[in-house]
N, C-alpha and C positions, 0 to 999 in steps of 0.2 A: 413387396417392393423389389424390383430388379436391381441387380448389383449396380451401384453408381447412380441410380435414379434419384432425382431430387425429391425431397419431402417438404410438405407445408405444415407448419405448426401454428396453432392458435395461441397467441401470447397476449393476454388481456383482450383488448379490442382490435388487435392487429393480427395480420397473417404474415409470418416470416418464412420465406422459402429458404431451405438449406440445401445447397448443391453439394455434390460429392460427400454424402453423409457417411459413407463407409470408409473414407480415407483414414488410415491409421495416423493419429497424431502423437500418440505416446507409446513407444515401442516396448516399454518394460512389461506392460500387461495387455497391450493391444487396443487400448481405448481409441475410439474414432472421433471424428468431428461431431457426429450426432451425439455421442456420449458426452462430449464437452458441452454442447448446447443444453442437453438434459441436466447436466450437473448444475449449470448456472440457473436454470429454471427451478431446480430443487432448493436453491438458497436465495430465491428471488428477493425477498424482503431485505435480506442482509446485504446482498451486493448492491441493490439500488440505494439503500441507506448509506453505504460506504462511498458511493459515487455521486449521489444526488447533487445536482446543480454545480458540479465542479468541472473545469476544463480537464479533459482526460486524454493522455497520450496512450496509444494502442501499441502493444507489442504483438506483431502479426507473424505467423509462421505458415506461409501459404502451402507448404508441402509437409507440415508436421514439424515437431520440435527437433528432429534430426536434421532438418534443412535450414535454409536461410532465415534469419531473423530480420524483420523490417520494423523500424521505429517510425510510427506514423503519427504526426501531429494533426495534419489537415484531414478533414473528412473529404473523401474523394467525390468527384462528380458522379451523378447518377444515384445518389442516396435518396431514399424515399422522402416524400414531402413532410412526413410526420416526424422525421428525425430532428432533434434539437441540437443546436451548436452554441458556442460562445466564442467571441473573438478575443484573442489575446495578442498583445503587442510584444515584439522583440526589438527594442530600441537599438541594441548594439548592431543589429543587422539591417535596421530600417525595414523590417518585415512584420507581417502579422499572420496569424493562422486562425481559421475557424475550426475549433476542436469540438469533439463530441461532448455533449452536455447531457448526461443521463438524467431523465426524470421518470422513466417507466421501464419495466422489465424488457419490453420489446426492443428498446434501444440496445440493451446488452445482447440480446439474441441476434440482432442485426449485425453487431460488431463481431460476434463469433462466426456468423455466416461469412463475414469478410476475413476470416482466418485469424481473428484476434484470440490469443490465449491469455495474455496478461493485460490487466487494466491498471494504469498508473495515473491517478488523479492528482491535480494540484491540491495544495492545502488551503486554498481560498475558493470562494464560490462566485457564481455568475453575478450576483448583486454588486460585488466590488472585488474584482480579481486581484487588486493590489493590496488588500488587507486580509491576511490569513485568519481563519477561524479555527485552525488546527495546528497544534504544536506536536511534532513527531520526535520521539526519543528512539533512535536507532542503535541497538546494541549489536555491533558488527565485530565478530571475533576475527582476529588475525589467523593465518594458516595453522599455527601450532597451539591455538587456544581452543580448548574443548568446550562442549556444551554445558558441562557442569559449571564452568566459569560464567557462562551466560546466565544460568539460573541464579547464581549468587549475586551477580551484579544487578539483575532484575530486582532482587529483593532490596538491594541498596537504594536503587531508584525509587522503589515503592516506599521505603522508609522516609526518604527526603520529601516525596510528594505528600505523604501523610502529615509531615511536620508543617507543610505549606497549606494543609487543608485542601489539597487538590486531589481529585480522583483521576487516576490513569487507567486506561483500558488496554490490557496487553493482548498480543497476538503473536503467533509464530510468524517468522518472516517468509516461510516457504523455502528457506535455505538453512544456513547454519546459525542464524541469529534470532533476535526477537525484537519486536517493535512495541512501543507503548505510545498510545495516542491520548492527547488531552485537548478538549474543546476550550478555546480561548475567546475572549471578546474580540471582535474584529475592529480593534482600535489602532493597531500598529501595522507598520509596513514590514516587508520581508527582512530588512536589515535589522530592525529591532527584535523581531521574533528570533532571528538567527543569533543575535547577540545574547538574548535571554537563554536560548538553548545552549550556547557555549558556557554561560555562567553556571547553568545546571550541570553540564557535563564536567566542568572542573570541580564542582562540589562532589560529584560521584567519584572522580579521580582522587580527591583528597581523602575520601573515606575508604577507598580500596586501591591504594597506590601500587600495590604489588600485582594487581590484576587489570587495571584500567589505564588507558592512555587517551590523551586528547591531542597528541602530536599530529600536526596537520599532514606533513608529507609522509606518504606511505613508506618510503624507503628508510625513514628515520624511526619507524615504530618498532617496538619489540614484538617479534612474531608470536610470542606466547601470551600477549595481552589482548584485551578487548578494547576496541575503539568505539567511543561514544560519538557517533557521527552527527554532530550538530549541523553540518552543512546540508543535511536533507531538508532543512527549513529555508534554504536559499530560494530565491525566485526561480521558477521553472525547473526546480529539482523535484523529482517524483520518486515514490517507491510504490511497490505493489500494494493494492488496497486490501482491506479485509475481504476474505472469500475469493480473492484473485488466485487463479491457478498459476503456477510457475512453469516456464518453458523448459522443463526437464523431463527425461523419459518416464519417471515415476509419477508424473502429474501431481506433484506436491501442491498443497493449498496453504496460503497464508491465512491461518485459522484463529479466530478469537478464542481466548481461553480465560478461565477464572484465575484470580491470583492464587487460589489454593491448588491449582493444577501446575503451577510453574515448576515445582520440584519433580513432577512425574511425567510431564508431557514429552513425547518423542515426536519431533517434527516429521519424521519419516512415516509415522502412522497417520498423518493427516493428508489424505489424497482425495481425488474425485471419487474414489471407490468407497471411502469411509465417511467423509464429511456430510453427505446428504442424510445418513441415518443419525449422525450426531445432531445435525440441525433440526431434524424432525423431533428428536427427543428433547433438546435443550432450548430450541429457538435461537434467535440471534442474541448472543451474549453481549453484543454492543448496542442492543436496542435502546438503552438509556443514555447513550453517549451525548445526545443533543439536549439533555434535560438541563444541564448547568454549564455555563461558559465562565471560565475563570480569568482573573486579571493576571497580567504579566508583571505588574508593578513590583512585587517582591523580588522577582528574578532580575529585573532591570536595576533594582537597587543593589543587588549582589554584583551585577556587572559594573556599576559605578564604583562600588567599594573596592573591587578587585582590579579596576582599571582594564576591564575586558574590552577589547576591540576585536571583533571577528575579522579574521584574515580574508583576503579576497578569495572568492570561490573560483 
């Protein structure tokens, strides 16, 4: 292959052409656009499971992660006819967008060809975009809050979930925090899911008051505490999916982990250079996430008990 010459990859039954394959996307180790495509192919079952049937916003870096970042909701013109989309409405702006809706690995490869690094799916699916089937617990440390606090608070969240007989599926965020996903019955709208998430966050705060905050305004938060970001369950709010690469020079990956790994995992060890071997050895640690969907009724009862009303996003 001559320098800069496009390559064609067979992805399932599709052929995906990758232009500028040797463009360096991640300067820390020099991984290229083609390296990024190959990473996503190596975790194919996992990334498709994480994105399947969900409206997906794309974080694109046309010249690599050291350059401009583009937040793209709409699939551009000229997309291949086999690409799938889902239409979502934005009533506040009287607009809509046809967003990528992944159902096969070739859709992911096409998005990377279009310079996508990060995949940010909605927590609802195409069948009913207004009723989420995923509750997201986002453990977001403030600037002076270390990862040891993230580990401890993750175990507090695990304890509460266990008491509710709910299974949570943890992953690194690909940054300084951690995410825990829960499959829920798609019976409630975004406002109720956000309200339930806030009730849960306040219970975490009650159990770890010296380490956790649910204070909404960032300027009012203690910089040494961890914010349980319940607002990630609001409509049209998204976070990086499981197996999504993050747009940082080290090519960190938001990586599913087991609960018994929480105390030892180093997020900086989870990169496109290391996660493929981990995936080959362990498989998708979120493979069972769709097996059981839980009710939010206990959490909504907590919200009623505590008079919780989620603030405007």
